[in-house]
C-alpha positions as CSV (number, residue, x, y, z in Angstrom):
1,M,6.7,-41.2,8.3
2,L,6.1,-42.9,5.0
3,T,2.5,-43.8,6.0
4,S,2.0,-40.2,7.2
5,L,3.1,-38.8,3.8
6,A,0.9,-41.2,2.0
7,L,-2.1,-40.1,4.1
8,I,-1.3,-36.4,3.6
9,F,-1.2,-36.8,-0.2
10,L,-4.1,-39.2,-0.7
11,V,-6.6,-37.8,1.9
12,G,-5.5,-34.2,1.1
13,L,-6.0,-34.6,-2.7
14,T,-9.3,-36.4,-2.1
15,M,-10.7,-33.7,0.2
16,A,-9.4,-31.0,-2.2
17,A,-11.2,-32.7,-5.1
18,L,-14.4,-33.0,-3.1
19,C,-14.3,-29.3,-2.1
20,R,-13.7,-28.3,-5.7
21,R,-16.6,-30.5,-6.8
22,V,-19.0,-28.6,-4.5
23,G,-17.6,-25.2,-5.6
24,L,-15.3,-24.6,-2.6
25,P,-11.6,-23.8,-2.8
26,R,-9.2,-26.8,-2.7
27,I,-7.4,-25.2,0.3
28,I,-10.4,-25.9,2.5
29,G,-10.2,-29.6,1.9
30,M,-6.5,-29.6,2.7
31,L,-6.9,-27.6,5.9
32,L,-9.7,-30.0,7.0
33,T,-7.4,-33.0,6.2
34,G,-4.7,-31.6,8.4
35,I,-7.1,-30.9,11.3
36,L,-8.6,-34.4,11.1
37,L,-5.3,-36.3,10.7
38,G,-3.5,-34.0,13.2
39,P,-2.6,-34.7,16.8
40,F,-5.7,-32.9,18.2
41,V,-8.4,-35.1,16.4
42,L,-7.4,-38.6,14.9
43,D,-3.7,-38.3,15.6
44,L,-2.7,-40.3,12.6
45,L,0.4,-38.4,11.7
46,D,3.8,-39.6,12.8
47,P,5.5,-37.3,15.4
48,S,8.6,-37.3,13.3
49,I,6.8,-35.5,10.4
50,L,5.2,-33.1,12.8
51,S,8.6,-32.2,14.3
52,I,9.8,-31.1,10.8
53,S,6.5,-29.6,9.9
54,P,7.8,-25.9,10.1
55,D,10.6,-26.8,7.7
56,L,8.4,-28.6,5.3
57,R,5.9,-25.7,5.3
58,K,8.7,-23.2,4.7
59,M,10.1,-25.3,1.8
60,A,6.6,-25.4,0.2
61,L,6.3,-21.6,0.6
62,V,9.8,-21.1,-1.0
63,I,8.6,-23.1,-4.1
64,I,5.6,-20.9,-4.7
65,L,7.6,-17.8,-4.1
66,I,10.1,-18.9,-6.7
67,K,7.2,-19.5,-9.1
68,A,5.9,-16.0,-8.2
69,G,9.3,-14.3,-8.8
70,L,9.7,-16.0,-12.2
71,S,6.2,-14.8,-13.2
72,L,6.8,-11.1,-12.1
73,D,7.9,-8.4,-14.4
74,L,10.2,-5.9,-12.7
75,R,8.7,-3.1,-14.7
76,D,5.3,-3.9,-13.3
77,L,6.6,-3.8,-9.8
78,K,8.2,-0.4,-10.4
79,A,4.9,0.9,-11.8
80,V,2.9,-0.2,-8.6
81,G,5.6,0.8,-6.2
82,R,3.7,3.2,-3.9
83,P,0.5,1.2,-3.2
84,A,2.5,-2.1,-2.9
85,L,4.8,-0.4,-0.3
86,L,1.8,0.9,1.6
87,L,0.1,-2.5,1.5
88,S,3.2,-4.0,3.1
89,F,2.6,-2.3,6.5
90,L,-0.5,0.0,6.6
91,P,-3.3,-2.7,6.7
92,A,-1.4,-4.7,9.3
93,S,-0.9,-1.5,11.4
94,F,-4.6,-0.7,11.2
95,E,-5.4,-4.2,12.4
96,I,-3.0,-4.1,15.3
97,L,-4.4,-0.7,16.3
98,A,-7.9,-2.3,16.2
99,Y,-6.8,-5.0,18.7
100,V,-5.0,-2.5,20.9
101,L,-8.2,-0.3,21.1
102,L,-10.9,-3.0,21.2
103,A,-9.4,-6.2,22.7
104,P,-9.2,-4.7,26.2
105,L,-13.0,-3.9,26.0
106,L,-14.1,-7.2,24.3
107,L,-11.6,-9.7,25.8
108,G,-10.3,-8.1,29.0
109,L,-6.7,-7.9,27.9
110,S,-4.1,-5.2,28.8
111,R,-2.9,-2.9,26.1
112,V,0.4,-4.7,25.7
113,E,-1.3,-8.1,25.6
114,A,-3.7,-6.7,23.0
115,A,-0.7,-5.6,20.9
116,V,0.8,-9.1,21.1
117,M,-2.5,-10.5,19.9
118,G,-2.8,-8.0,17.1
119,A,0.8,-8.8,15.9
120,V,-0.1,-12.5,15.8
121,L,-3.3,-11.8,13.8
122,A,-2.2,-9.0,11.6
123,A,-0.2,-10.9,8.9
124,V,-1.9,-11.8,5.7
125,S,-1.1,-15.4,4.6
126,P,1.2,-15.5,1.5
127,A,0.5,-19.3,1.3
128,V,-3.2,-18.4,0.4
129,V,-2.6,-15.2,-1.5
130,V,0.6,-15.8,-3.6
131,P,-0.7,-18.9,-5.5
132,R,-3.8,-17.1,-6.6
133,M,-1.9,-14.0,-7.7
134,V,0.4,-16.2,-9.7
135,Q,-2.6,-17.9,-11.4
136,L,-4.1,-14.5,-12.1
137,M,-0.9,-13.3,-13.8
138,E,-0.8,-16.4,-15.9
139,E,-4.4,-15.8,-16.9
140,H,-3.6,-12.1,-17.6
141,R,-6.5,-11.1,-15.4
142,G,-6.2,-7.8,-13.6
143,T,-2.6,-7.4,-15.0
144,E,-3.4,-4.3,-17.1
145,K,-3.6,-2.4,-13.8
146,R,-1.0,-4.7,-12.2
147,I,-3.3,-5.8,-9.4
148,P,-1.9,-9.3,-8.9
149,Q,1.7,-8.0,-8.9
150,M,0.8,-5.3,-6.4
151,L,-0.9,-7.7,-4.0
152,L,1.9,-10.3,-4.3
153,A,4.6,-7.8,-3.4
154,G,2.6,-6.3,-0.6
155,A,1.7,-9.7,1.0
156,S,5.3,-10.8,0.8
157,L,6.6,-7.7,2.7
158,D,3.7,-7.7,5.1
159,D,5.0,-10.7,7.1
160,V,8.4,-9.2,7.6
161,F,6.9,-6.1,9.2
162,V,4.4,-8.0,11.4
163,I,7.0,-10.6,12.7
164,V,9.3,-7.8,13.8
165,L,6.4,-6.1,15.7
166,F,5.5,-9.4,17.3
167,T,9.1,-9.8,18.6
168,T,9.0,-6.3,20.0
169,F,5.6,-6.6,21.7
170,T,6.3,-10.0,23.2
171,G,9.5,-8.5,24.7
172,M,7.4,-5.7,26.2
173,A,4.9,-8.2,27.6
174,Q,7.7,-10.0,29.3
175,G,8.8,-6.8,31.0
176,G,11.4,-5.7,28.4
177,E,11.9,-2.3,26.9
178,P,10.2,-1.3,23.6
179,G,12.4,-2.7,20.8
180,L,12.9,0.5,18.8
181,G,16.0,-1.0,17.3
182,A,14.0,-3.9,15.9
183,L,11.5,-1.5,14.3
184,A,14.4,0.3,12.7
185,G,15.6,-3.1,11.3
186,V,12.5,-3.5,9.1
187,P,13.7,-1.4,6.2
188,V,17.2,-2.9,6.6
189,S,15.7,-6.4,6.5
190,I,13.8,-5.5,3.3
191,L,16.8,-3.9,1.5
192,L,19.3,-6.6,2.5
193,G,16.8,-9.3,1.5
194,I,16.3,-7.8,-1.9
195,A,20.1,-7.3,-2.4
196,A,21.0,-10.8,-1.3
197,G,18.3,-12.4,-3.5
198,A,19.2,-10.2,-6.5
199,L,22.9,-11.1,-6.2
200,A,22.1,-14.8,-6.0
201,G,19.7,-14.7,-8.9
202,A,22.1,-12.7,-11.1
203,A,24.9,-15.1,-10.3
204,L,22.7,-18.2,-11.1
205,G,21.6,-16.7,-14.4
206,R,25.2,-15.9,-15.3
207,F,26.2,-19.4,-14.4
208,F,23.5,-20.9,-16.6
209,E,24.5,-18.6,-19.5
210,L,28.2,-19.5,-19.2
211,C,27.4,-23.2,-19.2
212,H,25.2,-22.8,-22.3
213,A,27.9,-20.7,-24.1
214,R,30.5,-23.5,-23.4
215,S,28.1,-26.2,-24.6
216,H,27.8,-27.7,-21.1
217,T,24.1,-28.3,-21.3
218,I,22.2,-28.4,-18.0
219,R,18.9,-30.2,-18.1
220,G,15.9,-28.2,-17.0
221,S,15.2,-30.6,-14.1
222,V,18.8,-30.1,-12.8
223,K,18.3,-26.3,-13.1
224,V,15.2,-26.6,-10.9
225,I,17.2,-28.5,-8.2
226,I,20.0,-25.9,-8.3
227,V,17.6,-23.0,-8.1
228,L,15.5,-24.6,-5.3
229,S,18.7,-25.4,-3.3
230,I,20.0,-21.8,-3.5
231,A,16.5,-20.5,-2.6
232,L,16.4,-22.7,0.5
233,L,19.7,-21.3,1.6
234,L,18.3,-17.8,1.8
235,P,15.9,-18.4,4.7
236,A,18.7,-20.4,6.3
237,L,20.9,-17.3,5.9
238,E,18.2,-15.2,7.6
239,E,18.3,-17.6,10.6
240,A,22.1,-17.7,10.7
241,L,22.3,-13.9,10.8
242,E,19.5,-13.5,13.4
243,G,20.5,-11.1,16.1
244,L,23.4,-9.8,14.0
245,V,21.9,-8.4,10.8
246,P,18.2,-8.3,9.9
247,L,17.5,-10.0,6.5
248,S,14.2,-11.1,5.0
249,G,14.8,-14.6,3.6
250,L,11.4,-15.0,1.9
251,L,11.7,-11.6,0.2
252,A,15.2,-12.7,-0.9
253,V,13.7,-15.7,-2.6
254,I,11.3,-13.6,-4.7
255,A,14.2,-11.1,-5.5
256,M,16.4,-14.1,-6.6
257,A,13.7,-15.4,-8.9
258,C,13.1,-12.0,-10.4
259,A,16.8,-11.4,-11.0
260,L,17.1,-14.9,-12.6
261,Q,14.2,-14.2,-14.9
262,S,15.7,-10.8,-16.0
263,V,19.1,-12.2,-16.9
264,T,18.1,-15.5,-18.6
265,A,16.5,-16.1,-21.9
266,P,12.6,-15.8,-21.8
267,A,12.3,-19.5,-22.9
268,V,14.5,-20.7,-20.1
269,S,12.7,-18.7,-17.4
270,R,9.3,-19.8,-18.8
271,R,10.4,-23.5,-18.6
272,L,11.6,-23.0,-15.1
273,S,8.3,-21.4,-14.1
274,E,6.4,-24.3,-15.6
275,K,8.5,-26.8,-13.7
276,F,8.1,-25.0,-10.4
277,G,4.3,-24.9,-11.1
278,K,4.4,-28.7,-11.3
279,L,6.4,-28.9,-8.0
280,W,3.8,-26.7,-6.4
281,L,1.1,-29.4,-7.0
282,A,2.8,-31.5,-4.3
283,A,4.1,-28.7,-2.2
284,E,0.6,-27.2,-1.9
285,V,-0.8,-30.3,-0.3
286,I,2.1,-30.5,2.2
287,L,1.8,-26.9,3.1
288,F,-1.9,-26.6,3.8
289,V,-2.3,-30.1,5.4
290,L,0.5,-29.3,7.8
291,V,-1.0,-25.9,8.5
292,G,-4.2,-27.6,9.4
293,A,-2.4,-30.2,11.6
294,A,-0.9,-27.3,13.6
295,V,-4.5,-26.1,14.4
296,D,-5.7,-27.1,17.9
297,I,-9.5,-27.4,17.3
298,R,-10.0,-27.4,21.1
299,Y,-9.1,-23.7,21.4
300,T,-11.6,-22.9,18.6
301,L,-14.4,-24.6,20.4
302,S,-13.7,-22.5,23.4
303,A,-14.0,-19.2,21.5
304,G,-16.9,-17.1,22.6
305,P,-18.8,-14.3,20.9
306,G,-16.3,-11.8,22.0
307,V,-13.5,-13.5,20.0
308,L,-15.7,-13.6,16.9
309,A,-16.7,-10.0,17.2
310,M,-13.0,-9.0,17.7
311,I,-11.9,-10.8,14.6
312,A,-14.7,-9.3,12.5
313,L,-14.1,-5.8,13.7
314,A,-10.4,-6.1,13.2
315,L,-10.9,-7.3,9.6
316,L,-13.2,-4.3,8.9
317,V,-10.5,-1.9,10.2
318,R,-7.9,-3.8,8.1
319,S,-10.0,-3.4,5.0
320,A,-10.2,0.4,5.7
321,G,-6.4,0.3,5.7
322,V,-6.3,-1.5,2.3
323,A,-8.8,1.1,0.9
324,L,-6.5,3.9,2.1
325,C,-3.5,2.3,0.4
326,L,-5.4,2.3,-2.9
327,L,-6.3,6.0,-2.9
328,R,-5.2,7.8,-6.1
329,T,-4.8,4.6,-8.1
330,P,-6.7,3.8,-11.3
331,L,-8.6,0.9,-9.7
332,D,-12.4,1.0,-9.8
333,G,-14.7,0.0,-6.9
334,K,-14.9,-3.7,-7.8
335,E,-11.1,-4.0,-8.1
336,R,-10.6,-2.3,-4.8
337,L,-13.1,-4.6,-3.2
338,F,-11.1,-7.6,-4.6
339,C,-7.9,-6.2,-3.0
340,M,-9.7,-6.0,0.4
341,I,-10.9,-9.6,0.0
342,A,-7.4,-10.8,-1.0
343,Y,-6.0,-9.3,2.3
344,L,-8.3,-11.2,4.6
345,P,-6.9,-14.7,4.8
346,K,-4.8,-15.8,7.8
347,A,-2.9,-19.1,7.9
348,T,0.8,-19.6,7.7
349,V,2.1,-16.9,10.1
350,Q,-0.7,-17.5,12.7
351,A,0.0,-21.3,12.7
352,A,3.7,-20.6,13.1
353,I,3.6,-18.0,16.0
354,G,0.1,-18.4,17.5
355,S,1.4,-20.7,20.2
356,V,4.5,-18.6,21.1
357,P,2.9,-16.4,23.7
358,L,1.6,-19.5,25.5
359,S,5.0,-21.2,25.4
360,L,6.5,-18.0,26.8
361,G,4.1,-18.2,29.8
362,L,2.3,-15.0,29.0
363,P,-1.1,-14.8,30.8
364,C,-2.8,-14.0,27.4
365,G,-1.2,-17.0,25.7
366,K,-4.2,-19.4,25.7
367,L,-6.5,-16.6,24.5
368,V,-4.1,-15.5,21.8
369,L,-3.9,-19.1,20.5
370,S,-7.6,-19.5,20.6
371,V,-8.1,-16.3,18.5
372,A,-5.4,-17.3,16.1
373,V,-6.9,-20.7,15.4
374,T,-10.4,-19.3,15.1
375,A,-9.0,-16.7,12.6
376,I,-7.3,-19.3,10.5
377,L,-10.5,-21.4,10.3
378,L,-12.7,-18.4,9.4
379,T,-10.5,-16.3,7.2
380,A,-8.4,-18.8,5.2
381,P,-11.5,-20.3,3.6
382,L,-13.3,-16.9,3.5
383,G,-10.4,-15.2,1.7
384,A,-9.8,-18.1,-0.7
385,L,-13.4,-18.6,-1.5
386,G,-13.9,-14.8,-1.9
387,M,-10.9,-14.5,-4.3
388,D,-12.0,-17.5,-6.4
389,A,-15.6,-16.2,-6.5
390,T,-14.9,-12.6,-7.5
391,C,-11.7,-12.6,-9.6
392,R,-13.5,-13.3,-12.9
393,R,-16.3,-10.8,-12.2
394,F,-14.2,-8.0,-10.6
395,L,-10.9,-8.2,-12.6
396,Q,-10.7,-7.6,-16.4
397,K,-8.8,-10.0,-18.6
398,E,-6.0,-8.2,-20.5
């Protein structure tokens, strides 16, 4: 495992630096590193690290979500409430509808199988979007109209909605009844996630303030360990309550960081944000290299023109959904185009659930995995490169 970790960091950072040198996003180098080192090409990664890959990816995602929450202003979130809420489900719904209508024609699937494929593909990748929105907030670019805050909130909620739909559609594909109860659990999951996270963040902030008042100084590094540990318990709580009470663990992490920021001194939350930014330097490499390692390149090579056409058409329909969410907002044409680009990338969710239909023995399983892998390789670099190339031209600096 130690050799695998060394290869992940050394090769990942080297490839990221090379990509940045030629004007490409760092994420492309990290994804390529994972594909090359992974079990489907050179097979240089230890099976033990691949077995805990989902947990490592989730931990890295928690780190950037804490950083995002510490950078968010709750007043900004309140101001962008309606479009952020619409972005959490409308673009994904449009994309799933595109698969339901077009996949039977282009790929020969049934309607239910097309819905399963759409649910796998519909989630935007918070791993690609969130770090860039945090960076834009730190640069005060687009923040006057609260664009990064809006996209960050929408992308975080989007995954909850899509994963619930995926569970419902896979049950239907296996011959079960439509999971209307699961759909009703979406708002419950969101509200309980926010409540649990806010409670944890407020309690943590109060604990730090009490320690400070009683002259029990807690070092900044120790605070980071405590905050990260509590944050890691929230997704674990989601898994423990699965089947009993729906709760969004990742949304709870953001809510916890927001609450912590609101009850602690600005200097304290700023130092915590800086320290989590440094942690992200290592977590970013682990996240994207392991996402790349989960990509089976063989399925991509088997993708035909129908798969490419399906992905392109679905993205166009998705972009129409984003445009609809932004109606009656003060954003100009360039800013709306940036939002559409930001909602293109697929990576984390697709790598996590793309192989589930195949493991369940669904007839569409191999095709779903092929489309998911192709979408990751096409849209993750496209979205990252698009955001990096347009943010300074399309978004005004406050």
